[in-house]
N, C-alpha and C positions, 0 to 999 in steps of 0.2 A: 546561644553559646555556640560555637564551635564543637565541642569535643560531645556536645547532649548533642547534635547533628550528626555525628560519626559513631558514637551510641548508638543508635535508629539504623541505622546502614545493616541490614540483614546478610544478604548473600554478596548483594552489590558493593563494590569498592569501588570508591567515587575519589581520584587523587586528591582534586582541588580541594574535597571536603579536608579530605587528611591536612592538607598544607595547611589550610587554615585554621587545622584544629591546633596543629602545631604553633602558628603564629600567637594563635590567640590565649594561650601558656606562656607568651613571652621567648618560645622559640625563636628561628630562624636556620634557611635553607640556604646551598649553594650547588652548582654544576661547578665543579672543579676537574684538574686534566684529567683526560681518558674518562670522560664521563662519570666519576665520582661524584659520589652524592655525598656533599660533607654537612650534617647537622649540628646548627647550634643551640645548646640546652643548657647552658649555663643561668642560673636563675631559677629555672624552672621548678614549681613544685615538682616533690617527687612523686606523690600518687597521678597528678595530671600527665606527666612526663609518664607515666607506668605505662598506663590506661594506653598513650599515644601512640607510643614506641611499639605497644603487643599486637598495633594491628598491619605491620610491616617485618616485624621480626621472624627469620625465618620463609620467606613469602617470596622469593625472588620474581612474581610476577606483577605483584606491585610495588613491591621497591621499583622497577621497569615503567611503569605507569606513571611515579613519582617524577621520576627525571624524563619523559616523554613530555609532560604537562608543566616543567619548565623550563623545558627548552621551546615550547609553543608559545609560553610566556614572553621568554627571553627574545626571539622572535616576531611577540607583538602579535600571536594569533591567541584567539580563546583557545583555552584548553578544553 
C-alpha cells in the first residue's frame, strides 16, 4: 500500500510516493489557477487522510515539490 511506502520515507520526501498515497486512499489532486494545489479528499478515511496530510502541512518545500511533480506529469515527463 502506498501509505506504507510513505511511512517508510525517513528523511527524504518523494512527491510521487505522496501523490500515490493520496490516491490510494481515494483522494485526488489538481493544479488550478496560479499554481494553487487543490486536494480532493471527500470520502477518504479520516485516519489515513490525517497521516497523508501530516507529511505536507506546514512544509512549503514539500508542497512545492508536489506541484512540480504534477506539472511534470501534465507535460508528459517522468516526475
